[in-house]
OpenMM code with the backbone's topology and positions (N, CA, C; nanometers):
from openmm import Vec3, app, unit

residues = "UNK UNK UNK UNK UNK UNK UNK UNK UNK UNK UNK UNK UNK UNK UNK UNK UNK UNK UNK UNK UNK UNK UNK UNK UNK UNK UNK UNK UNK UNK UNK UNK UNK UNK UNK UNK UNK UNK UNK UNK UNK UNK UNK UNK UNK UNK UNK UNK UNK UNK UNK UNK UNK UNK UNK UNK UNK UNK UNK UNK UNK UNK UNK UNK UNK UNK UNK UNK UNK UNK UNK UNK UNK UNK UNK UNK UNK UNK UNK UNK UNK UNK UNK UNK UNK UNK UNK UNK UNK UNK UNK UNK UNK UNK UNK UNK UNK UNK UNK UNK UNK UNK UNK UNK UNK UNK UNK UNK UNK UNK UNK UNK UNK UNK UNK UNK UNK UNK UNK UNK UNK UNK UNK UNK UNK UNK UNK UNK UNK UNK UNK UNK UNK UNK UNK UNK".split()
positions = [
    Vec3(5.3643, -4.5619, 2.9593),
    Vec3(5.2482, -4.6013, 3.0308),
    Vec3(5.1212, -4.5389, 2.9431),
    Vec3(5.0068, -4.6214, 2.9038),
    Vec3(4.8936, -4.5809, 2.8526),
    Vec3(4.8287, -4.4782, 2.9134),
    Vec3(4.7907, -4.3620, 2.8368),
    Vec3(4.7337, -4.2590, 2.8877),
    Vec3(4.5881, -4.2446, 2.8157),
    Vec3(4.4759, -4.1942, 2.8909),
    Vec3(4.3646, -4.1813, 2.8179),
    Vec3(4.3229, -4.0373, 2.8256),
    Vec3(4.2389, -3.9844, 2.7046),
    Vec3(4.2023, -3.8422, 2.7068),
    Vec3(4.1463, -3.7801, 2.7983),
    Vec3(4.0720, -3.8543, 2.8876),
    Vec3(3.9839, -3.7868, 3.0054),
    Vec3(4.0320, -3.8048, 3.1283),
    Vec3(4.1578, -3.8627, 3.1351),
    Vec3(4.2063, -3.9105, 3.2570),
    Vec3(4.2063, -3.7918, 3.3870),
    Vec3(4.2315, -3.6756, 3.3531),
    Vec3(4.2244, -3.5786, 3.4648),
    Vec3(4.0905, -3.5375, 3.4984),
    Vec3(3.9891, -3.5721, 3.4413),
    Vec3(3.8734, -3.5287, 3.4610),
    Vec3(3.7866, -3.6010, 3.5959),
    Vec3(3.7027, -3.5370, 3.6823),
    Vec3(3.6407, -3.6099, 3.7792),
    Vec3(3.5012, -3.5816, 3.7720),
    Vec3(3.4054, -3.6790, 3.7616),
    Vec3(3.2738, -3.6834, 3.7072),
    Vec3(3.1807, -3.7156, 3.8412),
    Vec3(3.0927, -3.6465, 3.8890),
    Vec3(2.9858, -3.6737, 3.9815),
    Vec3(2.8540, -3.7408, 3.8834),
    Vec3(2.8220, -3.8575, 3.9324),
    Vec3(2.6941, -3.8977, 3.8208),
    Vec3(2.5926, -3.9403, 3.9266),
    Vec3(2.4766, -3.8669, 3.9136),
    Vec3(2.3624, -3.8749, 3.9976),
    Vec3(2.2464, -3.9277, 3.8959),
    Vec3(2.2667, -4.0211, 3.8067),
    Vec3(2.1529, -4.0428, 3.7089),
    Vec3(2.1474, -4.1895, 3.7051),
    Vec3(2.0313, -4.2333, 3.6520),
    Vec3(1.9899, -4.3785, 3.6498),
    Vec3(1.9224, -4.3909, 3.5053),
    Vec3(1.8910, -4.5483, 3.4935),
    Vec3(1.8379, -4.5790, 3.3735),
    Vec3(1.9201, -4.5982, 3.2545),
    Vec3(1.9148, -4.5069, 3.1557),
    Vec3(2.0001, -4.5235, 3.0388),
    Vec3(2.0822, -4.4064, 3.0086),
    Vec3(2.0150, -4.2876, 2.9608),
    Vec3(2.0902, -4.1711, 2.8995),
    Vec3(2.2089, -4.1247, 2.9999),
    Vec3(2.1778, -4.0970, 3.1226),
    Vec3(2.2810, -4.0536, 3.2064),
    Vec3(2.3972, -4.1583, 3.2327),
    Vec3(2.3452, -4.2839, 3.2717),
    Vec3(2.4589, -4.3962, 3.2894),
    Vec3(2.5254, -4.4135, 3.1476),
    Vec3(2.4832, -4.3970, 3.0531),
    Vec3(2.5479, -4.4153, 2.9145),
    Vec3(2.6620, -4.3149, 2.9268),
    Vec3(2.6190, -4.1897, 2.9240),
    Vec3(2.7270, -4.0727, 2.9154),
    Vec3(2.8351, -4.0886, 3.0138),
    Vec3(2.7983, -4.1351, 3.1482),
    Vec3(2.9020, -4.1589, 3.2193),
    Vec3(2.9877, -4.2625, 3.2203),
    Vec3(2.9284, -4.3746, 3.1532),
    Vec3(3.0036, -4.4834, 3.1109),
    Vec3(3.1225, -4.4531, 2.9904),
    Vec3(3.0482, -4.3838, 2.9031),
    Vec3(3.1581, -4.3026, 2.7852),
    Vec3(3.2530, -4.2435, 2.8564),
    Vec3(3.2264, -4.1509, 2.9585),
    Vec3(3.3342, -4.0620, 3.0050),
    Vec3(3.4494, -4.1605, 3.0842),
    Vec3(3.4086, -4.2698, 3.1494),
    Vec3(3.4860, -4.3571, 3.2258),
    Vec3(3.5575, -4.4285, 3.1309),
    Vec3(3.5070, -4.4738, 3.0261),
    Vec3(3.5917, -4.5490, 2.9340),
    Vec3(3.6797, -4.4724, 2.8551),
    Vec3(3.6864, -4.3331, 2.8673),
    Vec3(3.7831, -4.2562, 2.8101),
    Vec3(3.8833, -4.2089, 2.9198),
    Vec3(3.8787, -4.2539, 3.0364),
    Vec3(3.9656, -4.2277, 3.1370),
    Vec3(3.9364, -4.1392, 3.2637),
    Vec3(3.7871, -4.0836, 3.2560),
    Vec3(3.7403, -4.0006, 3.3697),
    Vec3(3.7357, -4.0959, 3.4978),
    Vec3(3.7322, -4.0098, 3.6104),
    Vec3(3.7062, -4.0797, 3.7398),
    Vec3(3.5781, -4.0335, 3.7474),
    Vec3(3.4825, -4.1269, 3.7656),
    Vec3(3.3346, -4.1186, 3.7406),
    Vec3(3.2934, -4.1907, 3.8789),
    Vec3(3.2151, -4.1102, 3.9592),
    Vec3(3.1631, -4.1514, 4.0827),
    Vec3(3.0308, -4.1510, 4.0566),
    Vec3(2.9550, -4.2766, 4.0927),
    Vec3(2.8191, -4.2718, 4.0725),
    Vec3(2.7559, -4.2569, 4.2287),
    Vec3(2.6749, -4.1542, 4.2242),
    Vec3(2.6035, -4.1397, 4.3754),
    Vec3(2.4538, -4.2091, 4.3584),
    Vec3(2.4324, -4.3059, 4.4423),
    Vec3(2.3185, -4.3777, 4.4665),
    Vec3(2.2420, -4.3686, 4.5854),
    Vec3(2.1295, -4.3770, 4.5751),
    Vec3(2.0208, -4.3583, 4.6986),
    Vec3(2.0411, -4.4902, 4.7741),
    Vec3(2.0043, -4.4791, 4.9129),
    Vec3(2.0229, -4.5977, 4.9934),
    Vec3(1.9539, -4.7402, 4.9325),
    Vec3(1.8569, -4.7138, 4.8419),
    Vec3(1.7865, -4.8309, 4.8001),
    Vec3(1.8583, -4.8833, 4.6862),
    Vec3(1.9660, -4.8100, 4.6315),
    Vec3(2.0291, -4.8497, 4.5210),
    Vec3(1.9817, -4.7785, 4.3904),
    Vec3(2.0305, -4.7920, 4.2609),
    Vec3(1.9955, -4.7696, 4.1409),
    Vec3(1.8704, -4.8861, 4.0948),
    Vec3(1.7685, -4.8579, 4.0647),
    Vec3(1.6662, -4.9406, 4.0106),
    Vec3(1.7192, -5.0509, 3.9056),
    Vec3(1.8130, -5.0187, 3.8399),
    Vec3(1.8799, -5.1019, 3.7305),
    Vec3(1.9500, -5.2198, 3.7998),
    Vec3(1.9697, -5.2069, 3.9142),
    Vec3(2.0397, -5.3016, 3.9965),
    Vec3(1.9395, -5.4556, 3.9980),
    Vec3(1.8499, -5.4298, 3.9815),
    Vec3(1.7316, -5.5438, 3.9735),
    Vec3(1.6724, -5.5548, 3.8351),
    Vec3(1.7205, -5.5121, 3.7443),
    Vec3(1.6652, -5.5417, 3.6032),
    Vec3(1.7754, -5.6466, 3.5361),
    Vec3(1.6963, -5.7656, 3.4980),
    Vec3(1.7920, -5.8404, 3.4101),
    Vec3(1.8456, -5.9723, 3.5242),
    Vec3(1.9279, -6.0454, 3.4420),
    Vec3(1.9625, -6.1841, 3.4978),
    Vec3(2.0624, -6.1412, 3.6051),
    Vec3(2.0518, -6.1898, 3.7211),
    Vec3(2.1822, -6.1623, 3.8227),
    Vec3(2.3044, -6.2381, 3.8163),
    Vec3(2.4005, -6.2035, 3.7933),
    Vec3(2.5359, -6.2890, 3.7915),
    Vec3(2.6183, -6.2151, 3.8917),
    Vec3(2.6612, -6.3023, 3.9857),
    Vec3(2.7545, -6.2491, 4.0933),
    Vec3(2.7154, -6.1125, 4.1655),
    Vec3(2.5741, -6.1174, 4.2035),
    Vec3(2.5202, -6.0235, 4.2705),
    Vec3(2.4890, -5.8607, 4.1948),
    Vec3(2.5040, -5.8783, 4.0700),
    Vec3(2.4887, -5.7679, 3.9786),
    Vec3(2.4024, -5.8006, 3.8664),
    Vec3(2.3004, -5.7066, 3.8146),
    Vec3(2.2437, -5.7606, 3.6942),
    Vec3(2.3104, -5.7082, 3.5836),
    Vec3(2.2970, -5.7840, 3.4788),
    Vec3(2.3689, -5.7520, 3.3565),
    Vec3(2.3747, -5.6017, 3.2827),
    Vec3(2.2420, -5.5818, 3.3104),
    Vec3(2.2128, -5.4200, 3.2746),
    Vec3(2.2961, -5.3220, 3.3516),
    Vec3(2.2660, -5.3391, 3.4726),
    Vec3(2.3371, -5.2331, 3.5853),
    Vec3(2.4829, -5.2437, 3.5416),
    Vec3(2.5509, -5.3566, 3.5437),
    Vec3(2.7014, -5.3849, 3.5393),
    Vec3(2.7435, -5.3005, 3.3894),
    Vec3(2.6630, -5.3383, 3.2774),
    Vec3(2.7193, -5.2836, 3.1735),
    Vec3(2.7130, -5.1327, 3.1679),
    Vec3(2.6088, -5.0645, 3.2115),
    Vec3(2.5896, -4.9135, 3.1999),
    Vec3(2.6994, -4.8612, 3.2945),
    Vec3(2.7356, -4.9278, 3.4220),
    Vec3(2.8289, -4.8687, 3.5323),
    Vec3(2.9589, -4.9195, 3.5465),
    Vec3(2.9924, -4.9825, 3.4525),
    Vec3(3.1244, -5.0533, 3.4529),
    Vec3(3.2215, -4.9259, 3.4327),
    Vec3(3.3237, -4.9506, 3.5216),
    Vec3(3.4458, -4.8305, 3.5217),
    Vec3(3.4083, -4.7177, 3.6287),
    Vec3(3.2944, -4.7171, 3.6907),
    Vec3(3.2528, -4.6185, 3.7819),
    Vec3(3.2586, -4.6581, 3.9268),
    Vec3(3.2974, -4.5747, 4.0160),
    Vec3(3.3065, -4.6206, 4.1748),
    Vec3(3.1680, -4.5730, 4.2034),
    Vec3(3.1230, -4.6058, 4.3303),
    Vec3(2.9843, -4.5936, 4.3654),
    Vec3(3.0025, -4.5342, 4.5184),
    Vec3(2.8948, -4.4532, 4.5406),
    Vec3(2.8997, -4.3892, 4.6831),
    Vec3(2.7429, -4.3900, 4.6765),
    Vec3(2.7004, -4.4201, 4.8141),
    Vec3(2.5625, -4.4372, 4.8595),
    Vec3(2.5508, -4.2963, 4.9320),
    Vec3(2.4522, -4.2122, 4.9101),
    Vec3(2.4085, -4.1073, 4.9882),
    Vec3(2.2703, -4.0774, 4.9671),
    Vec3(2.2022, -4.0616, 5.1058),
    Vec3(2.0681, -4.0164, 5.1095),
    Vec3(2.0686, -3.8639, 5.1083),
    Vec3(2.0309, -3.7976, 4.9976),
    Vec3(2.0371, -3.6716, 4.9560),
    Vec3(1.9414, -3.5922, 5.0311),
    Vec3(1.8470, -3.6632, 5.1187),
    Vec3(1.7695, -3.5804, 5.2263),
    Vec3(1.8234, -3.5847, 5.3579),
    Vec3(1.9357, -3.6579, 5.3826),
    Vec3(1.9685, -3.6726, 5.5319),
    Vec3(2.0591, -3.5492, 5.5556),
    Vec3(2.0638, -3.5298, 5.6770),
    Vec3(2.1440, -3.4106, 5.7450),
    Vec3(2.2918, -3.4424, 5.6980),
    Vec3(2.3594, -3.3254, 5.6478),
    Vec3(2.4719, -3.3498, 5.6152),
    Vec3(2.5127, -3.3791, 5.4599),
    Vec3(2.4105, -3.4317, 5.3899),
    Vec3(2.4181, -3.4506, 5.2646),
    Vec3(2.4712, -3.3523, 5.1613),
    Vec3(2.4076, -3.2360, 5.1929),
    Vec3(2.4356, -3.1276, 5.1002),
    Vec3(2.5797, -3.0872, 5.1126),
    Vec3(2.6149, -3.0855, 5.2481),
    Vec3(2.7714, -3.0397, 5.2698),
    Vec3(2.8661, -3.1403, 5.2182),
    Vec3(2.8271, -3.2840, 5.2028),
    Vec3(2.9132, -3.3887, 5.1352),
    Vec3(2.9186, -3.3650, 4.9919),
    Vec3(2.7809, -3.3420, 4.9332),
    Vec3(2.7899, -3.3243, 4.7935),
    Vec3(2.8807, -3.1812, 4.7740),
    Vec3(2.8655, -3.0838, 4.8326),
    Vec3(2.9323, -2.9604, 4.8183),
    Vec3(3.0908, -2.9901, 4.8132),
    Vec3(3.1296, -3.0737, 4.9090),
    Vec3(3.2783, -3.1166, 4.9044),
    Vec3(3.3059, -3.1848, 4.7797),
    Vec3(3.2330, -3.2894, 4.7407),
    Vec3(3.2741, -3.3574, 4.6107),
    Vec3(3.2679, -3.2660, 4.4983),
    Vec3(3.1546, -3.1800, 4.4851),
    Vec3(3.1465, -3.0754, 4.3751),
    Vec3(3.2889, -2.9933, 4.3797),
    Vec3(3.3207, -2.9574, 4.4821),
    Vec3(3.4313, -2.8625, 4.4738),
    Vec3(3.5625, -2.9324, 4.4336),
    Vec3(3.5605, -3.0548, 4.3864),
    Vec3(3.6788, -3.1412, 4.3460),
    Vec3(3.6422, -3.1803, 4.2052),
    Vec3(3.5143, -3.1573, 4.1659),
    Vec3(3.4793, -3.2299, 4.0353),
    Vec3(3.4849, -3.1483, 3.9310),
    Vec3(3.4757, -3.1789, 3.7990),
    Vec3(3.4982, -3.1094, 3.6771),
    Vec3(3.3336, -3.1175, 3.5983),
    Vec3(3.2536, -3.2270, 3.6171),
    Vec3(3.1444, -3.2503, 3.5564),
    Vec3(3.0469, -3.2963, 3.6384),
    Vec3(2.9179, -3.2747, 3.6490),
    Vec3(2.8171, -3.3296, 3.7269),
    Vec3(2.7166, -3.3838, 3.6196),
    Vec3(2.6637, -3.5164, 3.6177),
    Vec3(2.5548, -3.5581, 3.5171),
    Vec3(2.4515, -3.5825, 3.6284),
    Vec3(2.3102, -3.5506, 3.5836),
    Vec3(2.1983, -3.5768, 3.6491),
    Vec3(2.0731, -3.5765, 3.5727),
    Vec3(1.9947, -3.6767, 3.5847),
    Vec3(1.8701, -3.6783, 3.5151),
    Vec3(1.7359, -3.6923, 3.6106),
    Vec3(1.7472, -3.6120, 3.7271),
    Vec3(1.6165, -3.6002, 3.7798),
    Vec3(1.5191, -3.5203, 3.7194),
    Vec3(1.3845, -3.5168, 3.7790),
    Vec3(1.3018, -3.4157, 3.7266),
    Vec3(1.3739, -3.2828, 3.7409),
    Vec3(1.2883, -3.1794, 3.6793),
    Vec3(1.3600, -3.0443, 3.6717),
    Vec3(1.3721, -2.9847, 3.8287),
    Vec3(1.2869, -3.0125, 3.9033),
    Vec3(1.2943, -2.9380, 4.0198),
    Vec3(1.3677, -3.0029, 4.1439),
    Vec3(1.4038, -3.1289, 4.1257),
    Vec3(1.4711, -3.1998, 4.2236),
    Vec3(1.5965, -3.1523, 4.2816),
    Vec3(1.6797, -3.1277, 4.1939),
    Vec3(1.8278, -3.0830, 4.2504),
    Vec3(1.8235, -2.9443, 4.3105),
    Vec3(1.7307, -2.8588, 4.2636),
    Vec3(1.7200, -2.7195, 4.3482),
    Vec3(1.6658, -2.7456, 4.4649),
    Vec3(1.5523, -2.8211, 4.4776),
    Vec3(1.4719, -2.8668, 4.5869),
    Vec3(1.5683, -2.9085, 4.7024),
    Vec3(1.6712, -3.0112, 4.6771),
    Vec3(1.7582, -3.0637, 4.7531),
    Vec3(1.8583, -2.9598, 4.8066),
    Vec3(1.8778, -2.8482, 4.7527),
    Vec3(1.9794, -2.7451, 4.7813),
    Vec3(2.1222, -2.7840, 4.6813),
    Vec3(2.0949, -2.8465, 4.5717),
    Vec3(2.2058, -2.9088, 4.4981),
    Vec3(2.1964, -2.8609, 4.3341),
    Vec3(2.1296, -2.7377, 4.3454),
    Vec3(2.0867, -2.7046, 4.1925),
    Vec3(2.1983, -2.6207, 4.1288),
    Vec3(2.2007, -2.6052, 4.0155),
    Vec3(2.3205, -2.5420, 3.9353),
    Vec3(2.3596, -2.4066, 4.0237),
    Vec3(2.2601, -2.3137, 4.0665),
    Vec3(2.2917, -2.2092, 4.0984),
    Vec3(2.3783, -2.2306, 4.2488),
    Vec3(2.3439, -2.3179, 4.3250),
    Vec3(2.3971, -2.3594, 4.4530),
    Vec3(2.5304, -2.4090, 4.4238),
    Vec3(2.5477, -2.5063, 4.3200),
    Vec3(2.6706, -2.5614, 4.2990),
    Vec3(2.7784, -2.4825, 4.2355),
    Vec3(2.7359, -2.3933, 4.1570),
    Vec3(2.8147, -2.2936, 4.0848),
    Vec3(2.8748, -2.2025, 4.1877),
    Vec3(2.8237, -2.1695, 4.2978),
    Vec3(2.8889, -2.0933, 4.3931),
    Vec3(2.9935, -2.1724, 4.4620),
    Vec3(2.9690, -2.3215, 4.4674),
    Vec3(3.0889, -2.3907, 4.5256),
    Vec3(3.2024, -2.4171, 4.4402),
    Vec3(3.1614, -2.4292, 4.3069),
    Vec3(3.2605, -2.4704, 4.2060),
    Vec3(3.2184, -2.3786, 4.0754),
    Vec3(3.2685, -2.2434, 4.0546),
    Vec3(3.2252, -2.1931, 3.9336),
    Vec3(3.2421, -2.2681, 3.8080),
    Vec3(3.3424, -2.3361, 3.8097),
    Vec3(3.3858, -2.4171, 3.6880),
    Vec3(3.3047, -2.5477, 3.6571),
    Vec3(3.2218, -2.5800, 3.7530),
    Vec3(3.1428, -2.7040, 3.7468),
    Vec3(3.0675, -2.6992, 3.6035),
    Vec3(3.0695, -2.8067, 3.5316),
    Vec3(2.9786, -2.8215, 3.4071),
    Vec3(2.8834, -2.9248, 3.4453),
    Vec3(2.7609, -2.9081, 3.4426),
    Vec3(2.6354, -2.9855, 3.4613),
    Vec3(2.5483, -3.0227, 3.3417),
    Vec3(2.5703, -3.1741, 3.3328),
    Vec3(2.4835, -3.2353, 3.2081),
    Vec3(2.3604, -3.2846, 3.2752),
    Vec3(2.2605, -3.1932, 3.2476),
    Vec3(2.1104, -3.2164, 3.2944),
    Vec3(2.0408, -3.2632, 3.1799),
    Vec3(2.0054, -3.4104, 3.2190),
    Vec3(1.9342, -3.5070, 3.1041),
    Vec3(1.7829, -3.5170, 3.1458),
    Vec3(1.6922, -3.4895, 3.0755),
    Vec3(1.5530, -3.5090, 3.0982),
    Vec3(1.4706, -3.5589, 2.9745),
    Vec3(1.4141, -3.6697, 2.9943),
    Vec3(1.3429, -3.7439, 2.8909),
    Vec3(1.2244, -3.6661, 2.8293),
    Vec3(1.1783, -3.5569, 2.9000),
    Vec3(1.0672, -3.4967, 2.8539),
    Vec3(1.0950, -3.3412, 2.8552),
    Vec3(1.2054, -3.2755, 2.8761),
    Vec3(1.2354, -3.1585, 2.8672),
    Vec3(1.2412, -3.0889, 3.0057),
    Vec3(1.3033, -2.9650, 3.0117),
    Vec3(1.2728, -2.9049, 3.1389),
    Vec3(1.1942, -2.8035, 3.1739),
    Vec3(1.1123, -2.7756, 3.0522),
    Vec3(0.9984, -2.6863, 3.0613),
    Vec3(0.8973, -2.7284, 2.9283),
    Vec3(0.7810, -2.6766, 2.9527),
    Vec3(0.6741, -2.6985, 2.8399),
    Vec3(0.5781, -2.7945, 2.9071),
    Vec3(0.4788, -2.8446, 2.8290),
    Vec3(0.3654, -2.9161, 2.8687),
    Vec3(0.3973, -3.0661, 2.9073),
    Vec3(0.5060, -3.1054, 2.8407),
    Vec3(0.5467, -3.2620, 2.8837),
    Vec3(0.6507, -3.2629, 3.0064),
    Vec3(0.7056, -3.1624, 3.0326),
    Vec3(0.8063, -3.1783, 3.1324),
    Vec3(0.7623, -3.2370, 3.2653),
    Vec3(0.8356, -3.3037, 3.3259),
    Vec3(0.7983, -3.3607, 3.4613),
    Vec3(0.8399, -3.2663, 3.5641),
    Vec3(0.7331, -3.2371, 3.6660),
    Vec3(0.7722, -3.1485, 3.7553),
    Vec3(0.7592, -3.0180, 3.7353),
    Vec3(0.7204, -2.9647, 3.6200),
    Vec3(0.7033, -2.8275, 3.5984),
    Vec3(0.5375, -2.7826, 3.6137),
] * unit.nanometer
topology = app.Topology()
chain = topology.addChain("A")
for resn in residues:
    res = topology.addResidue(resn, chain)
    for name in ("N", "CA", "C"):
        topology.addAtom(name, app.Element.getBySymbol(name[0]), res)
């Protein structure tokens, strides 16, 4: 049976557009179980480009091989659900503004209490600090 190098890894994917989805796609291509967490309105890239069979080509290309889960991160019980998922995950990918994850109660400090081994890939187009950082 064919084995993939990352088939034992579980990844939670909270990112959209390009950098985060591309990283998640690479992990999925290498065998990781990647679960994309989307807001109720869906990832904005679902509406980019030509629609084929209900999916935009852009969304499909960046998210092939992933499973999807819709979660309103502001809803009651959302943090508990995310904590359960983090307890089983190895890696979490996010590309929100630097203040978003902690404000929602799912920042690194909170998640490391749930799973001390969690690896968080936090991608920001403008950095997490300094004059160009969003949310700082």
